[in-house]
Phi, psi and omega in degrees: 000136180278152177301132183296133178270150171299151184272308186271126180256114178296133169219178182229151177255151184227144178214141176266143183197158176294154190300326180296351180283352172294341175300320178240005169275320187294322176290341177268011175092007174276150177228131172294139176242100187289328178218127187224132177293338181293332185260164182276166178302327175298327180291322177293319174302327180299331177309319186288344182262012181080012175255120196236139178279130180250149190215141170211154174295130183301149191261152173288145186277335186301320178299339181249014187301315181309333178284339182246002176304134180093353176291152182270128173288115181253326186221145167233137185226122187264356197232041174277155171098136180233138183222081181076239185266005181226165176267162187259343185057040171298157179253118186254137183233105173276120177246149178234141174252018182086348177236339183210173176217160176218157175251124170266120193235134170275106184270052175249146185287130188060048201303325180297341179280346178273339190250159173233157177236113174064036180086349182252149174294166177269112187305328191288113178100003177253148183275165178298325176296322178296313181302311180305319183278353182297166181291331172270342184068006180233161187217155175229145175278120190285347179287346174297341182286340181300133180085012170273168183243143175287112190243345183197149174210128182218150167201160179219197181294332188244348177208160175227139184223132172235133189241134180241136175251137175215124187057038178073008174256123171291140171238114187254108183273127191228141169226140182238151178286339186261001175075025185298127172076013175248167182272150180283176175300137177290153175090289185285325182076015181278153181292155173265108182232152173273147170301152180306323180279355180277137184262126185298321180308337182289344185276357180241109187247154184244133188224155172282331197227154175275351182286106185238142175213149181274000000 
């Protein structure tokens, strides 16, 4: 039996800014990265002109949910996160409260395949055969949620659910530690489950930027 892999992938958000931004970025958890193999030589030269790459560990969403309740979902990106030469396929939901925006990111490898919407799998990226073989046998297009409103957020020891509402219809995006109602890993056929020590609320992060790296 293969060793169980972690469900949650720790990652960092990155932004370029002038070095003077360190005055307010460092108190908010950002650290300057003066030289990095992840960035190009041109970016290294930018350092000499006062433009620096800042990095910080992504932040949990649950402490700030109340600040973003009522925000509008404006963009969805299913391909966030970089891990060396490959992508992580994190799911990013960009929300706006009218004055600012944030990215809410599920930091799970191939995140949409860990989630359900109203009990159905997310059809984007799945074949018709996989949808038919899923526990519900039904699927929802996640891009139907664009222009919806963030209306609820709940979690306990075993599951996390975030709700967006559009035209009076709730769309409940749910993830569970035991992988209930989702397809197993391709290839191995093993169930997608969280490690016992992983806290499910840590899989949903809030970020200033979509640029995330492991």
